[in-house]
N, C-alpha and C positions, 0 to 999 in steps of 0.2 A: 218266326214260327218254325217248329221242328216236327218232323214226322218220324215216329219210331217204325222204321221199315227194316232193311237188312243191309248188311255189308260188313265185311271185316275191314279193319283199318288198312289203308294203302299208303304208300309213300310217293316218291316222285314218279312221274309218268312222262312218256314221250309220245309224239304223234307221228304215225306213219304217213309219209308223203308219197302219194302215188300219182302217176299221170297215165291214165288209160287212153292212149292215143288211138287205140283200136276203135274207139267210138267215132272216129272221123274228126274232121276239123271242128273244134269246139267253139261255138259262138259264145260271147260273153254271157249270154243268157239263153236258157232253154227250159220248158217245164212240165212239171207235173201239176196239173191243175187238181186241186183238192175238191172232192165232191161237196156240194153245198150241204151244210149240216143245220142250217136254219133258213128261214124265209129269205133273209137278206144275204145268205151265203157266207155268213161270218162264222168262223170257227169259235165255239164257245170257250175254248181254252186260251184264246188270245189274251195276253196280259198276265196269264197265270205263271207262277214260278214253280219249278219242279226241282226236287232233289234227287238226282239220278245216281244210284249206287254204281260203283265201277270197281274193277280189279286191275292191278298192274301186272302185265304179262312179263315173262322172263326177258322179252325183247323190248321192254319199256314202252308198251303201248297201252292206251286206254281201251278196256274191253267192257262192254255193257251187254245186258241181256235184253232180248226182244222177242215178241211173239208175232207170228205172221198168220193172219186170219184165225187167230185163236190157237194156233199150233206152236209148240216150242216148250220151253224157251230155247233160243239160239244165241250164240255168242257173236257179237258184231264189233269190229274195230271202229273207233272214232277216228276218221281220217279226213282232215281238212283239205288234203290234196287230191282226193278222189272226186270226180265230177258228178257222181250220181250214187244212188242206192244200188249196191251190188249184192245179190243173193247167190251163194254157191249152189251148184247144181244138185248136190245131195240134200241141202236144206230145202231148196225149192220143191224137190220131189216129196220130201216129208210133209211139206205144207200144202201139197196138192196143186202147185203152180206149174203152168206150162208157158213157155216163151214163144213169141212170134218166130217162125222158122227163119225169116230173113233178117230180122233186126235184133233178136234176142230180148225184146222188151216184153213185160207182162204187167197186168194190172193187179194191185193189191188192195182188197177191200178195206182191210184194217191192219194197221201196223202200230204195235204198242212197244214203248220203251219203258223198262222198269223205272218206277218212280212216279207213274201216273200219266205219262205222255201217251196220247191216243190220236193217231193220224188216220184219216179216212180217204179212200179214193186216190191213192198215189200209184206211181209207176216205178218199176224196178228193172234192173238189168240182170238176167240170169246168166251167170258166167263165173268161171273160176280163174281170176287173174293169177298170174304166175306167183305173186307174193303169197296168196292164200294156199295155192297148190304146193309150193315149195316148203313153206313154213309148216304146214300140216304134215307133209311127208316126213319131215325131220323132227317134228314135235318141238320146234324151237320156242314157240310162245309159252309152252307149259299148259296150254289149253287149246282145244280145237276151235278154229275160227270158221264161222259159218257164213260170214258176209262182211260188208264194209258200209258204214254210214258215211256217205259223201255229201257234196255240196247241196244236192236237192233236198236233203233232210236237214243238215246242220244249219243251212242259211235261214231256216224258219225260226231260229232261236238266237237270243243273246246268251252267250255261254261264258261262265266263269270257271277257269281251270286253276284251282288252288291246290298245289301238291301237299299242303298241310291238312287238307280237308279229306274226309273219307267219302265224300259225295261231290258230284258235279252239280252246279247250279245252272239251270237252263230256264230262260224266260221266253215264252211263246210270243213271237212278233206278228204284227199284222202285215205279213210279207209272204208272197208265194214265189219261190224261185222257179226258173224255167229249166226244162230238161235239155241235155246236150243235143245239139243239132246232129242228125244222122242223115247223110246223103242218101238219096234214093238209088243212085248208081252204085252197083256192087263194087266196082273197081275203086271208087272213091272211098268206100268204107274200109278198104284194106289199110292196115297200120303201116307206117314207114318201116323200111327194112330193119333198122336198128331196134325198133320196138318189137317187131316180129321175132328177132333174134333173142330179145330179152324174154319173150313169152316162152321160149324153149327152155328157160331155166327151170320152170316148174317140173316138166317130165324128167329133166336131168337130175334135179334134187330128189325126185322120187327114186331114181336109180341109185343115187348115192346112199339113200337110206337103207338099201339092201345090204350095203357093205359096212356102213358105220353105225347102223342101228338108229332107232327112233328114240328120242328123249321121252321119258315118261311124262304123262300129263298130270297136272295138279288136280287133286280131287276137291271140287268146290263144295263147301259146306255152307248152306244158306243160314242167314240169321233169322231168328224167329220174329214174328210180327204180332202185335196185340191189337192194333187198329185204332190208335189214338193220335191226334195231332196236338202238339203242345206249344205254349207261348209263355214267355216270362213277363210277369206283370207285378209291379210293386214288391219285388224281391221274392216272389213266389212263382212256382211253375204250375200253370193251370192247363186243364184240358180245353182246347179250343174247338175240337170237333171229335166225334166218335164215328168211325166209318161203319156203315151198315154191313151186317153179315160177318162181323169180326168177333173175336173172343171178347173184346171190351164191350161190344154192343150186347152180347149174350148175357153178360153178368150185370148189365144195367149201369155201366159207367155213364156219366153225364157231362155235357159241356159245362165248364165252370168249376168242376171238381179240382181241388188243389192237391197235387201229388206230394205225399209226405215221404214215402219210401218205395223202392222197387227192389224186390228180392232182399229186403232187410237193409239196403243201403239208403242213407238219407239223400234226398234230391233237392238241391237248391238252385240249379240251373238246368236248362235244356241239355247242355253238354253233359252234365252229370247223369241225366236220364238216359242219353244215348250210351254213355259209358256203362251204366248198369245193365243195359240190354245187349251190349256188344257180344257177349259170349252165350247169349240165349239162342238155342237152336230150335227148329220146328219140332214140336212134340214136348218140349220142356214146359213144366208147370211153373208159372211165375206168380209170386205174391205181390200185390200192389195195395198200398194203404193210401187212402185219400181223405182229405178233410172236406166235409160237405155240410153246410149250414150249422156249424158248431159241433158236428159229430164226426167221429172217425169211423170210416168204413173200410174194411179189408176184404179183398176178393182174390181168389185163385183163378188163374186163366191159363189155358194151354195154348202156347204160341203156335202160329201156323207159318208156312213159308211166305216170304214177302212178295213172291211173284209167281 
């Protein structure tokens, strides 16, 4: 199944490995319990597959867009080495979040990741790790980084990282990771001396940026969305679902429609459909021709932003 959402094509990506020892001694398991979303407490998205658009930064990291309690979008690094969800102080302020004064933790009612992932009742660490502070100061990634998706988010998914694909594939697991152990004793919460020294790199890199300048950030141009999900069946590309409130729904596209052309280009596979949509930007008008019940129907739709 394919979803015409957004994303420009990316190439290879790397994953930033962080170890935030300032959290204290990490137990192998620590958590963010997710608020029950059904009578039995089961997340309705468990088992669902998501296609998450990403971009590759100049420092070769995966960067995805997220919303915090409906605010954003914000740019988050996908980092399998980070122990938790980190939200930068500026992003937290923009989202109206306040951390516990002693432990820097906060509750997040709703955390959305572009591509349809919707997490409820999670916890995050409000902090500016030196990697974020330093890279943002110098503009090294080519885009501002607002936070880090670490273990307590990523462990909820089975993830496929394919550098030849323009999207990440994440499948929601029936698993709730635990949040890092944070000692009650303030002295025990202090990071080791070497890590504290590393944390000084952030302010140092900010000072460096005064002398060497900040690299310009890339301007992200979103890909337009029409609101249809596609599937290949019998050598044809069919509409498997029409998302409510989208341009496709407004013009009356229906599940079962067979896509003939998009923007005048013939569509024979889902990949061809994505290719036809790749350069469509929000606000662009797209012509789609479909076969329905032996008839040919053509519609004009104005694309919207994918997130």
